[in-house]
N, C-alpha and C positions, 0 to 999 in steps of 0.2 A: 762471734761478733766482738766489737771493739766495746767498752763502757761508751764513749763520745758518740757511735753511731746510734748504741739501743736510745743513749735519749736526746740524741734527734727524730729519733722515730716518735718515741712520746711524747717531746714537744708536737709534731704534725698532727699527730691523733687528737693531742690535748684541742687543736685548731679546729682537726675537721670535726670533734664531738660538740665543743662548743658552739658551732655551725648552726650543727644541726640541733641543737637545745636541747641536743643530753649533757646541761651542764654540774653534775655530780660524775658524771663519768670524763667528764676532762679536768674537774678538783683530782681524780683517781690518779689522772697521769700525770700530771701536772707537777703532784704529790711525792709521784714515783724520780721523775726528773730531779726534785731535790734532796730526797734521802740522797743521791751520788752529786750531787750539784749543789750545795747548798749557798754558796755565791752568787748563782744565776740570779742578775737581776730583771730580766726579762722574765725567765720560769716566774722569778715573785709575781711580776705585774699579771701575767695572765691567770696566774692563779686569784689574782685579785679580780680581777672581769667575769670571771666564770663564777667566783659566790658573791658577785654584784648580781649578776645574768640571774642567779640562785636565788634571789632576794638575803642573800646572807649580810646583811649591807655592814653592821662592825665588824666579822669575821676579814670580808673584804678591805677595808682603810687597812688595817693590821697590815694585811698581805701587802698592799702598796707600801705599809713605811717599813717592812723588810727591803722592798725595792729600792726605794730611797735611800736607804740608809745604806746600800751595797752603792749607790748611784745618781747623786741627789738630782744632776741636769737629766734624768731620763719622762723627759715629755709627757709618756703614753700616762706614767703612775703616777703625774702629779694630778693629770687630767680625769683618768682613772674613780683615783681620791677626792675631787670630786667632784663626782660621779655619785660615786656611793657617801659621800657626805648629805648630797641637797636630796636623794633619795629617805635619809635619818630628819631630812626636814632643816637642818644647818645650814643656811644657804652663806652667810655670815661667810663665815668658816670655808663651804665649798667655792664661792666668791673668788676665795685667796687662791689656789687650787689652779683656779682656770688662769686665772693672770698669772701663775709662777708655769703652768705648761704657755701660755702665749707664750712668753718674753723668751722660750727657747725656740715654739713653735708657733708665727704669728700671722704664719699665712694657712694653718689648720682652720679651715673655714668649722667642722667637726666644735674643736676647743672653740670658734666666737659662737656656738647655736646653744651650745653648753655657759657659756659668759650669759647669754641673752635671756635665757629661760632662768636662770640665778638670781638674775636683777629683776626681773619679771613676776621670778618668787618673791621676793624682796617690796613688791608696790615702784622700784623706781625705772618707771613706765619708759621717759624721756630716753632714758640709759640704754635700756635695753633694746631701743627698736634702732639707737646706736651703731649697738650690737650684730643685731638683724642684716642692718645692710651693711656692714661690714662681711656676713656672710655672701651676700648676693654681690657680694664684689670679687670674692672668690667664687665663685657656683654661681650666677645666673640664672639657673633654671632650678633653683631651691625650691620648692615647694612651701614647704614646715616654713622657711624664713618671713615666704609673706605670709602667712597661717599667724603667725609671733606675732609680723607686725598690725596684723588687725588688733584681738587683741590684747595688746597694748594701746592702742590706738581706741578703742572702743572705751578700755577702763578711764581714758583722758575724756572720754563723753566728743571722739571725737569720730562720732560712725560714720560721716556719708565720708571720710579717709579713709577707715577701715570696711565700708564696703567695699573699696578700688581695689585696697589688698587681697581682701577676700579675691574677685575678682582676678587677678593678677596671680595667685594663686591655684585658680579652678581652669585659667587657662593653659598652667601648665598640667596641673594634676586634675583632670574631669572628676573620676570618680576619688576625687576624696571625698567621702561621705560628712565626715566629720568637720568639713569647711563649707558644705553645703550646710549643714545643721545649725555654726556661728551664723551665716550670711543669713538664715533664715531671722535670728535672735536679733542683727545690728537692725533687719527689715523693719521687725519689730516694733522696735526700737522709735524708728520715721515714722511710724504709724503704717504704711506701708504692707496693711495685714495680708493680701489677693496675692505680691509678689513674692513674703515669706512665705505663705503657707507650700506657698508655688517651690518653693528652696528646702522647705520639711520634706514634702513628695518626692525632690529629686535625693534627697537624701535614704530616704526609706525604701525607693527602687535602687539604691546601691547595698543595705545595710539595713535588713525585714525588725533584725530585734533588736530596734534600737531605740531605749528608751527616751534618748533627748528629746531626739528627732518627734516624738509622739508627744512632751514631755510641752515641747515647743511649741506646737499646732496650740494644745490645749494652753497657754498661754494668749497666744493669738487669738483665740474665739474667746477667751475669758475676756480680754480688753477690747471684745465689740462686745459686750455683753448676751453672748450666743450663747449661753450657760449648759444649754445640755448635749452642743458639739466640744466645748468645755470638757466637760464632764466626761465625756463618752474618751477625749481623745489623752484624758488623763490617766483614764482605767488601765488605756492600752499602757502608759508608761509605768503605770505603779506594775500590771502584769510582769516585765520585765525586770524593772528592779522598783523593788514592794516597799522595802524603808527610805533608799536615799530620797527619793523622790513623797513620798506622803510627808519625811522631814520638810522639805523643801518647798511642797504646795506649802503644809501649814503658813512659813513664814515669807513669804511672796509674795512682793508687792505688787502681784502680775494680774493674782486674782483677788486683789481686795473688792474691787465691783462684782462679786460671788460668790464673798468669804460669807455672807450669813444666808447664803440659799439654803436650800434643804436639799436639793440634788450634793450638789458640793457638799457639805456638810455628811452627807448620807454614804458618798464614798471614803472620806477618811476616817470620820468611825468605824466603817467599815475593817478598815484596814487595822485597826486599832489591837484586837487579837493577835 
């Protein structure tokens, strides 16, 4: 078997392993390709994606840098570099990378999705909506684009618009548990508590170990001064995510109406240790 044939096999094996979630194994395969073909920009880029999948974001950036030093117009490497930087919370530089990728591949809906998510993280909500709309122009059945539009609209206090976007999301993917959960939170903002609870229940039917839905139900009951039910549901949320739910409940304005109640305080105090 020739060296090039061997490299093709290793490269293919790396892709399969990455798709199966075996990221360390994929990295090993790409490393073996690069031992004999150190100037293969696609191998460096694929290695970067595997490293990013494995949570090694700084190493991923370095791998994408090697790919781009070899092929500066390779859009997937700019895209991957942006994803890794976003995971490192470096959203401004990530956005610059997504812009570079989109100049090279303007019809890449995934690129517009990443672009919109970076803008969302930078609190540039109106701009993010424009990017997600670009996704929908290229992929009309993207439920994730509608979901992200709803998040941006909610951040702009446009709750009715957010609700309509979530309904579009759920029309495309009724099994999206986190969209049902977010729909519940938006309805609670609109004081439509019964419908909000129905949405949280739909979310829980899809994913029972879902702390966000239990937490949302607790917020709904707290906003109605239904202390026993608020505490009962918050206890369920804390059971699935003890630290985060405790921190959130301690400062969440949704619980202000019951914050001084001994039952609420007892629950949070019992989680202190």
